PAZAPA-4460 file (N, C-alpha, C; in steps of 0.05 Angstrom, whole numbers, plus 32768, in hexadecimal, padded with zeros to 4 digits):
% residues 121
    n_x    n_y    n_z   ca_x   ca_y   ca_z    c_x    c_y    c_z   seq   type   mol
   8645   8950   8809   8654   8945   87F3   8649   8951   87D9     1      M     A
   865A   895F   87CA   8651   896D   87B2   865B   895E   8799     2      N     A
   8649   8950   878C   8650   8942   8773   863B   894A   875F     3      V     A
   8642   894A   8746   862F   894F   8730   8632   893A   871A     4      S     A
   861C   8932   8710   861B   891D   86FC   8613   892A   86E1     5      I     A
   8621   8921   86CD   861B   892A   86B2   8610   8912   86A2     6      S     A
   85F7   8915   8699   85EB   8900   8688   85F5   8901   866C     7      N     A
   8604   8916   8664   860E   8918   8649   862C   8910   8647     8      T     A
   8638   890A   865E   8654   8902   865E   8657   88E6   8652     9      S     A
   866E   88E2   8646   8674   88C7   863B   867B   88B3   8652    10      E     A
   8682   88BE   8669   8688   88AD   8680   866F   88A2   868D    11      K     A
   866F   8889   8694   8658   887E   86A3   8654   888D   86BD    12      P     A
   863B   888E   86C6   8635   889D   86DE   8643   8893   86F6    13      I     A
   8646   8878   86F9   8654   886E   8710   8671   8877   8710    14      Y     A
   867D   887A   86F9   8699   8883   86F7   869B   88A0   86FE    15      Q     A
   8687   88B0   86F6   8687   88CC   86FD   8685   88CF   871C    16      Q     A
   8674   88BF   8728   8672   88BF   8746   868C   88B7   8752    17      L     A
   8698   88A1   8749   86B1   8897   8754   86C6   88AD   8752    18      F     A
   86C9   88B8   873A   86DF   88CC   8736   86DB   88E5   8748    19      E     A
   86C2   88EF   874A   86BE   8907   875A   86C1   8902   8777    20      Q     A
   86B7   88EB   8781   86B9   88E5   879E   86D6   88DF   87A5    21      I     A
   86E4   88D0   8794   8700   88CA   8799   8711   88E3   879A    22      S     A
   870A   88F6   8788   8719   8910   8788   8714   891F   87A2    23      A     A
   86FB   891F   87AB   86F4   892D   87C4   8704   8920   87DC    24      L     A
   8706   8906   87DB   8715   88F8   87F1   8733   88FF   87EF    25      I     A
   873E   88FC   87D7   875B   8900   87D4   8763   891D   87D7    26      L     A
   8751   8930   87D4   8757   894C   87D9   8753   8953   87F7    27      K     A
   8748   8940   8806   8743   8945   8822   8729   8953   8828    28      G     A
   8718   8956   8814   86FE   8963   8818   86EA   8950   8826    29      E     A
   86ED   8936   8823   86DE   8923   8832   86F3   8915   8844    30      L     A
   86F1   891A   885D   8706   8910   8870   8700   88F3   8879    31      E     A
   8715   88E7   8882   8713   88CC   888D   86FD   88CA   88A2    32      G     A
   86EC   88B5   88A0   86D6   88B1   88B2   86BC   88BD   88A8    33      G     A
   86BD   88CE   8893   86A4   88DA   8889   8692   88C3   887E    34      Y     A
   8679   88C4   8885   8666   88B0   887D   8658   88B9   8863    35      C     A
   865D   88A9   884E   864F   88AF   8835   8631   88AA   8838    36      L     A
   8621   88B8   8829   8604   88B3   882B   85FD   8897   8823    37      P     A
   85E8   888B   882F   85E0   8871   8827   85DB   8870   8808    38      P     A
   85DF   8858   87FD   85DD   8855   87E0   85C2   885E   87D5    39      I     A
   85AC   8856   87E3   8592   885E   87DA   858D   887C   87DB    40      R     A
   8597   8888   87F0   8594   88A5   87F4   85A4   88B4   87DE    41      Q     A
   85BD   88AB   87D9   85CE   88B8   87C5   85C1   88B5   87A9    42      A     A
   85B6   889D   87A4   85A9   8899   878A   8591   88AB   8786    43      A     A
   8581   88AE   879B   856A   88C0   879A   8572   88DD   8796    44      Q     A
   8586   88E6   87A5   858F   8902   87A3   859B   8908   8788    45      E     A
   85AA   88F5   877D   85B7   88F9   8763   85A5   88F1   874B    46      L     A
   858E   88E5   8752   857B   88DC   873D   8588   88C8   872A    47      R     A
   8595   88B5   8736   85A1   889F   8727   8599   8885   8734    48      V     A
   859F   886E   8727   8597   8855   8732   85A8   884D   874A    49      S     A
   859C   883D   875B   85AA   8832   8772   85C2   8821   8769    50      V     A
   85BE   8813   8754   85D4   8802   8749   85EC   8813   8741    51      I     A
   85E7   882A   8736   85FD   883D   872D   860D   8846   8746    52      T     A
   85FF   884F   875B   860C   8858   8773   861B   8841   8780    53      V     A
   860E   882A   8781   861B   8812   878D   8635   880C   877F    54      K     A
   8635   880D   8765   864D   8808   8755   8663   881C   875B    55      K     A
   865C   8835   875E   8670   884A   8765   867B   8845   8781    56      A     A
   866A   883F   8794   8673   883A   87B0   8685   8821   87B0    57      W     A
   867E   880C   87A1   868F   87F4   879F   86AB   87FB   8794    58      E     A
   86AB   880C   8780   86C5   8814   8774   86D5   8824   8788    59      E     A
   86C9   8835   8797   86D7   8845   87AC   86E2   8832   87C1    60      L     A
   86D3   881D   87C7   86DD   880A   87DB   86F4   87F9   87D0    61      E     A
   86F2   87F1   87B7   8708   87E2   87AA   8721   87F2   87A9    62      R     A
   871E   880C   87A6   8735   881E   87A4   8741   8824   87C0    63      S     A
   8733   881B   87D5   873D   881F   87F0   8736   883B   87FB    64      G     A
   8724   8849   87ED   871D   8864   87F6   8707   8865   880B    65      L     A
   86F6   8850   880B   86E1   884F   8820   86E1   8833   882B    66      I     A
   86D5   8831   8843   86D0   8817   8850   86B2   8814   8856    67      N     A
   86A8   87FC   8851   868C   87F7   8857   868A   87E8   8872    68      T     A
   8679   87F3   8883   8673   87E6   889C   8656   87DC   889B    69      V     A
   8653   87C2   889B   8638   87B7   8898   8625   87C2   88AD    70      T     A
   860E   87CC   88A4   85FA   87D6   88B5   85FF   87F3   88BE    71      G     A
   8616   87FF   88B7   861C   881A   88BF   8621   882D   88A7    72      K     A
   862C   8823   8892   8630   8834   887B   864C   8833   886F    73      G     A
   8652   8845   885D   866C   8847   8850   867A   8860   885A    74      C     A
   8693   885C   8862   86A2   8872   886E   86BD   8876   885F    75      F     A
   86C4   888F   885D   86DE   8896   8850   86F4   888A   8861    76      V     A
   8707   887D   8854   871D   8870   8862   872F   8885   886E    77      A     A
   873D   887E   8884   8750   888F   8891   876B   888B   8884    78      E     A
   8778   88A1   887C   8792   88A0   886F   87A5   88B4   887B    79      F     A
   87BF   88AC   887B   87D4   88C0   8880   87D8   88CF   8866    80      T     A
   87E5   88E6   8868   87E9   88F6   884F   87FA   88E6   883B    81      S     A
   880D   88D6   8845   881E   88C5   8833   880D   88B0   8825    82      D     A
   87FA   88A4   8833   87E9   8890   8827   87D6   889C   8812    83      E     A
   87CD   88B4   8819   87BB   88C3   8806   87CA   88C9   87ED    84      M     A
   87E3   88D2   87EF   87F3   88D8   87D8   87F9   88BF   87C7    85      L     A
   87FE   88A9   87D4   8803   8890   87C6   87EA   8887   87B7    86      Q     A
   87D3   8888   87C3   87BA   8880   87B6   87B5   8892   879E    87      I     A
   87B8   88AC   87A2   87B4   88BF   878C   87C6   88B9   8775    88      R     A
   87E0   88B5   877B   87F3   88B0   8766   87ED   8896   8757    89      N     A
   87E4   8881   8765   87DD   8868   8759   87C5   886C   8746    90      E     A
   87B1   887C   874E   879A   8881   873D   87A2   8891   8724    91      M     A
   87B3   88A5   8728   87BD   88B5   8712   87CC   88A3   86FE    92      V     A
   87DE   8893   8708   87EE   8882   86F6   87DD   886E   86E7    93      L     A
   87C8   8863   86F4   87B6   8851   86E6   87A9   885F   86CE    94      K     A
   879F   8877   86D3   8792   8886   86BD   87A6   888F   86A8    95      Q     A
   87BE   8897   86B1   87D2   889F   869E   87DA   8889   868A    96      M     A
   87DB   8870   8694   87E2   885A   8683   87CE   8857   866D    97      K     A
   87B5   885A   8673   879F   8859   865F   87A2   8870   864C    98      I     A
   87A6   8888   8656   87A8   88A0   8645   87C0   889F   8633    99      D     A
   87D7   8897   863E   87F0   8896   862F   87ED   8882   8618   100      I     A
   87E1   886C   861D   87DD   8858   8607   87CD   8865   85F0   101      S     A
   87B8   8874   85F7   87A8   8882   85E3   87B9   8896   85D4   102      Y     A
   87C8   88A7   85E2   87D9   88BB   85D5   87ED   88AE   85C3   103      Y     A
   87F9   8898   85CB   880C   888A   85BA   87FF   8880   85A1   104      Q     A
   87E6   8877   85A3   87D8   886D   858C   87D3   8883   8577   105      S     A
   87D2   889C   8581   87CF   88B3   8570   87E9   88BD   8564   106      L     A
   87FF   88B1   856E   881A   88B8   8564   8826   88D0   8571   107      G     A
   881B   88D9   8588   8827   88EF   8597   8841   88E8   85A3   108      L     A
   8854   88FA   85A1   886E   88F6   85AF   886B   8900   85CB   109      T     A
   887E   88F9   85DC   887E   8903   85F8   8880   8921   85F8   110      L     A
   8891   892C   85E7   8894   894A   85E6   8879   8957   85DE   111      D     A
   886C   894C   85CA   8852   8957   85C2   883E   8956   85D8   112      E     A
   883D   8940   85E6   882A   893C   85FC   8830   8950   8613   113      L     A
   8849   8953   8619   8851   8966   862E   8849   8983   8626   114      I     A
   884D   8989   860D   8846   89A4   8604   8828   89A9   8606   115      E     A
   8818   8994   85FE   87FB   8996   8601   87F3   8999   861E   116      L     A
   87FF   898A   862F   87F9   898D   864C   87FF   89A9   8656   117      L     A
   8816   89B3   864E   881D   89CE   8657   8809   89E3   864E   118      R     A
   87FF   89E1   8636   87EC   89F4   862B   87D1   89F2   8639   119      K     A
   87C9   89DB   8641   87AE   89D7   864B   87AC   89D2   8669   120      H     A
   87C1   89D1   8677   87C0   89CA   8694   87BA   89E3   86A4   121      Y     A
***
């Protein structure tokens, strides 16, 4: 599992972990049944606190992307391609609502926003 943490990012470390691991799952790079490293091991390898990793794993579980089996570990959930697409779209829409609210507060029109997206996508 290839994730990288930035200590200079404005995003909290647990959120960076959540976003990177969820992206790996939703792109199919971490397949259903894959066992995530234990929280303590991941914390040690990433040089972050156990609490930070625990929070990221909890967020992944809340999102339905992983399942925890007591005494065995955390495993990537099994999804059909339709389920994967639905989860991805729900996550995108959740973030878009936050972003759109911000863009509206800046006075951007939909056309301006679309033009910016086209230039930078």
